[in-house]
C-alpha positions in Angstrom: 81.4 121.9 97.1 78.1 120.6 95.8 76.8 117.1 96.4 77.5 116.4 92.7 81.1 117.4 93.2 81.5 115.3 96.3 80.0 112.3 94.4 82.4 112.8 91.6 85.3 113.0 94.1 84.1 109.8 95.7 83.9 108.0 92.3 87.4 109.2 91.4 88.7 108.0 94.8 87.1 104.6 94.3 88.9 104.2 91.0 92.2 105.4 92.5 91.9 103.1 95.5 90.7 99.9 93.8 92.8 100.1 90.6 95.4 97.4 90.9 98.8 99.0 91.6 102.0 98.7 93.6 100.4 99.9 96.8 97.6 97.3 96.9 100.1 94.6 95.7 102.5 95.5 98.6 99.6 95.6 101.1 98.5 92.1 100.1 102.1 90.8 100.1 102.7 92.3 103.5 99.6 90.6 104.9 100.6 87.2 103.5 104.1 87.6 104.9 103.4 89.0 108.4 99.6 88.8 109.0 96.6 91.2 108.9 97.9 93.7 111.5 100.8 94.6 109.1 98.4 94.7 106.2 96.2 97.2 108.0 99.3 99.2 109.1 100.6 99.4 105.5 97.1 100.5 104.3 97.1 103.1 107.1 100.4 104.5 105.9 99.0 104.8 102.3 95.9 106.7 103.4 98.0 109.0 105.6 100.1 109.9 102.5 96.9 110.4 100.5 95.5 112.8 103.1 98.8 114.7 103.1 98.5 115.3 99.3 94.8 116.2 99.6 95.7 118.8 102.3 98.5 120.2 100.1 96.0 120.5 97.1 93.2 122.1 99.2 95.4 124.5 101.1 97.2 125.7 98.0 100.6 124.4 99.0 101.2 122.8 95.6 103.9 125.4 94.8 105.7 124.5 98.0 105.4 120.8 97.2 107.0 121.5 93.7 109.9 123.3 95.4 110.4 120.3 97.6 110.4 118.1 94.5 114.2 117.6 94.4 114.1 116.1 97.9 111.5 113.5 97.1 114.3 111.1 96.5 114.8 111.0 100.3 111.3 109.6 100.9 111.8 107.2 98.0 115.1 106.0 99.4 113.5 105.3 102.8 110.5 103.5 101.2 112.8 101.5 98.9 115.1 100.5 101.8 112.2 99.3 103.9 110.6 97.4 101.1 113.8 95.7 100.3 114.3 94.8 103.9 110.8 93.2 104.0 111.6 91.4 100.7 114.8 90.0 102.2 112.9 88.8 105.3 110.4 87.0 103.0 113.2 85.5 100.9 114.9 84.1 104.0 111.6 82.7 105.2 111.0 81.1 101.8 114.5 79.6 101.5 114.9 78.5 105.1 111.3 78.0 106.3 110.5 77.6 110.0 107.6 75.6 111.5 104.4 77.5 110.7 103.2 79.8 113.5 99.7 80.9 114.3 98.5 83.9 112.3 98.1 85.9 115.4 101.8 85.7 116.0 102.1 88.8 113.8 100.7 90.7 116.8 104.0 90.1 118.6 106.1 91.6 115.8 106.0 95.1 117.3 109.5 95.9 116.1 108.2 95.8 112.5 105.1 97.9 113.0 106.7 101.2 112.5 108.6 100.1 109.4 105.4 98.7 107.9 103.6 102.0 108.5 106.4 104.1 107.1 106.7 102.0 104.0 103.0 102.6 103.5 103.4 106.4 103.9 106.3 106.5 101.5 104.2 104.8 98.8 101.7 107.7 98.0 104.2 110.5 98.9 106.5 109.4 96.2 104.0 107.8 93.8 103.5 109.8 90.6 100.0 108.4 90.3 98.9 109.8 93.6 100.8 113.1 93.0 99.1 113.6 89.6 95.7 112.7 91.1 95.8 115.2 93.9 97.9 118.0 92.4 96.8 117.9 88.8 93.5 116.0 88.4 91.6 117.4 91.3 92.4 121.1 90.6 91.5 120.5 86.9 88.0 119.3 87.8 87.2 120.9 91.1 87.6 124.5 92.2 89.6 123.8 95.3 89.7 127.5 96.3 86.0 127.1 97.3 86.6 124.2 99.6 85.6 125.0 103.2 86.7 123.3 106.3 83.5 121.3 106.4 84.0 120.3 102.8 87.6 119.2 103.6 86.3 117.2 106.6 83.8 115.4 104.4 86.4 114.7 101.8 88.7 113.2 104.4 85.8 111.2 105.8 85.1 109.8 102.4 88.7 108.9 102.0 88.8 107.1 105.3 85.6 105.2 104.5 87.0 104.0 101.1 90.3 103.2 102.8 88.4 100.9 105.3 86.6 99.2 102.4 89.6 98.8 100.2 91.9 97.6 103.0 89.3 95.2 104.4 88.8 93.6 101.0 92.5 93.2 100.2 93.6 92.2 103.7 90.7 89.8 104.3 91.3 88.0 101.0 95.1 88.0 101.6 94.6 86.6 105.1 92.4 83.8 103.8 95.1 83.0 101.3 97.7 83.0 104.0 95.7 80.6 106.1 95.3 78.3 103.2 99.0 78.4 102.3 99.9 77.6 105.9 97.4 74.7 106.0 98.7 73.3 102.7 102.3 73.6 103.8 103.3 75.8 100.9 103.9 79.0 102.8 107.6 79.0 101.8 106.6 79.3 98.1 104.3 82.2 99.0 107.1 83.8 100.9 109.3 83.6 97.8 106.5 85.2 95.7 106.1 87.8 98.4 109.8 88.6 98.3 109.5 89.1 94.5 106.5 91.4 94.8 108.1 93.5 97.5 111.4 93.8 95.6 109.4 94.6 92.4 107.5 97.4 94.2 110.8 98.7 95.6 112.3 98.9 92.1 109.1 100.5 90.7 109.2 103.1 93.5 112.9 103.8 92.8 112.6 104.4 89.1 109.1 106.0 88.9 
């Protein structure tokens, strides 16, 4: 790939990553609900799924992915179930609030780390927007048959760099909002809003 192609790829990624969508909304909601560690884990899951689709597109496995299409509902079901479970936890916290805990208490919630990450992975793997981007948009504008291993490594590095930037912006702003909500004593209202966002993303994921 040429430098111009890589620059175009980076620009397309920037739009994909920063365009408001259910993935970013869920990452912000998860940060407000459980702290920055969970926000980063959710974002890590999203970028993992994105890299999977890039790999499928570059290696020419799109046909195999299409044959696996009928089974996508399994990943959707898992993602929806986890998001609804998170929404229920936020709803309980909003309806029956407990004394505010330090933000770092999220570090102790090891039981939820895996669930948060898996919910993030399920988002792009079953998201039509991500599937169209990697399996339809990229092949239409880039000759992926000419992508070498070094090109692939550069593309993944660009994705990781933009992931760090995107997640840092969303998680940092969400964490500041979380601290303000706790300080103002209105965290329970935020938890109700978070439950609504999580449930909405779950419904969107189920019907998309």
